[in-house]
C-alpha positions in Angstrom: 12.5 -2.3 -8.9 13.8 -4.8 -6.1 16.4 -5.9 -8.4 17.9 -3.0 -9.9 18.1 -2.5 -14.2 21.3 -4.7 -15.0 19.7 -7.2 -12.5 16.0 -8.1 -14.5 15.7 -10.2 -16.7 11.9 -11.0 -18.0 11.9 -14.2 -16.7 11.7 -12.5 -12.9 9.7 -10.3 -14.2 7.2 -12.9 -15.2 7.9 -14.5 -12.3 7.4 -11.9 -9.7 4.4 -11.1 -11.7 3.1 -14.8 -11.9 2.6 -14.5 -15.5 4.4 -16.7 -18.1 7.8 -14.7 -19.8 5.4 -15.0 -23.2 3.1 -12.9 -21.5 6.0 -10.7 -20.4 6.7 -10.7 -24.1 3.8 -9.8 -25.9 3.4 -6.4 -23.5 6.3 -5.4 -23.8 9.1 -6.6 -26.2 11.9 -6.7 -24.7 13.5 -5.9 -21.4 14.6 -1.9 -22.2 10.1 -1.6 -23.8 10.0 -2.9 -20.1 12.6 -0.1 -17.8 11.5 2.0 -20.1 7.1 2.1 -19.6 8.2 2.0 -15.2 10.4 5.1 -16.3 7.1 6.2 -17.6 4.8 5.0 -15.1 7.5 6.4 -12.4 7.3 10.1 -14.5 3.7 9.9 -14.6 3.4 8.7 -11.0 5.6 11.6 -10.3 3.2 14.6 -12.5 0.3 13.5 -11.8 1.0 14.1 -7.5 2.3 17.4 -8.2 -0.6 18.7 -10.2 -3.4 16.9 -7.4 -0.8 19.8 -5.5 -1.7 22.8 -7.6 -5.1 21.8 -8.5 -5.7 21.9 -4.5 -4.6 25.5 -3.8 -7.2 27.1 -6.7 -6.1 29.6 -8.5 -2.7 31.6 -6.3 -0.8 32.9 -8.1 2.9 31.1 -8.7 0.6 28.4 -8.1 2.7 25.6 -10.1 6.6 26.2 -7.9 3.8 26.4 -5.2 2.2 23.2 -6.5 5.1 21.8 -6.3 6.9 22.7 -2.9 3.1 21.6 -1.5 4.2 18.5 -3.5 7.6 18.1 -1.6 5.9 18.2 2.5 6.6 14.4 2.2 9.9 13.4 3.3 10.2 10.0 0.0 9.9 6.4 2.0 12.2 3.8 0.9 11.2 2.0 -1.4 10.7 4.9 -3.3 14.7 5.6 -3.1 15.4 2.4 -3.6 14.0 3.0 -6.4 15.1 5.6 -7.5 19.3 4.6 -7.0 18.1 1.7 -9.4 15.9 3.9 -12.3 19.8 6.5 -11.7 21.6 4.1 -12.2 19.2 2.4 -16.2 18.6 6.6 -16.7 22.9 6.9 -15.9 23.4 4.0 -18.8 20.7 5.1 -21.8 19.9 8.8 -23.6 17.0 7.6 -25.2 15.3 6.9 -21.1 17.1 10.1 -20.6 15.4 12.4 -22.9 12.4 10.7 -20.9 13.4 12.7 -18.1 14.2 15.1 -20.1 11.4 16.2 -21.7 9.7 15.8 -17.6 11.7 18.7 -16.4 10.8 20.4 -19.5 7.2 20.9 -19.4 7.2 20.9 -15.6 9.6 24.4 -16.2 7.4 25.7 -18.9 4.8 25.5 -16.5 6.5 26.8 -13.9 8.1 29.9 -16.0 4.1 31.1 -17.5 3.2 30.7 -13.8 5.2 32.1 -11.4 4.9 36.2 -10.4 9.2 36.3 -10.4 9.9 33.1 -12.8 13.9 33.9 -11.8 12.4 33.2 -8.6 10.5 30.7 -9.2 13.5 28.3 -10.9 15.9 29.4 -8.0 13.9 26.6 -5.8 13.3 24.3 -8.1 16.9 24.1 -8.4 16.4 24.5 -4.2 13.9 21.6 -4.4 15.4 18.8 -7.0 18.4 19.4 -4.6 16.9 18.6 -1.7 14.9 15.7 -3.4 17.2 14.4 -5.0 19.5 14.2 -1.6 16.4 12.5 -0.2 16.2 10.0 -3.7 19.6 8.9 -2.8 20.7 8.7 0.5 22.9 11.0 0.3 21.3 13.2 3.4 17.7 13.3 4.9 16.8 15.9 7.2 14.7 15.4 10.4 11.3 17.4 11.4 11.2 20.3 11.9 14.2 21.1 10.0 12.9 19.5 7.1 9.5 21.3 7.4 11.3 24.5 7.5 13.9 24.4 4.7 10.3 24.0 2.4 9.5 26.6 4.1 12.2 29.3 3.1 12.0 27.6 -0.5 8.6 29.3 0.0 10.1 32.0 1.1 12.4 32.8 -2.3 8.3 32.8 -4.8 6.8 33.7 -2.0 6.5 37.4 0.2 7.0 36.4 3.9 3.7 36.4 4.4 2.5 34.1 1.9 5.8 32.5 2.7 4.3 31.1 5.7 1.4 29.9 4.6 2.5 27.2 2.5 
């Protein structure tokens, strides 16, 4: 992820991992399969982060979108930003890889709609969160604290009455 998908070689991966190129080829077969595995791992990590936040909220109204807001509370670190940039480059070049992300978003949108008392408001909150995350992950813009926390509270207000939004 340090060098990007375009400059990725199986030799470089083997060297970095301290294993033989044959081992990399045995495990992944091709550069494309290796990139796919990285994207699958990244999607799973993000889904797990959201799921953990959802579980931490318990049985509350609008739990899925509120969990997603909670999972976004921590701004992305520098390494997450470089990974996101490199993954975007790989996704832009390959429809099959984009399909992985499309399927993940489809599952998440369905879960949000099913668990929301106001699905349209939850969708707007989701879109606002994704805009915030995209700007941050792509190193386009970031907000200082406490402004970022205030933005997340206001996104939460889209799906929760004002008395509940402040609890987010």
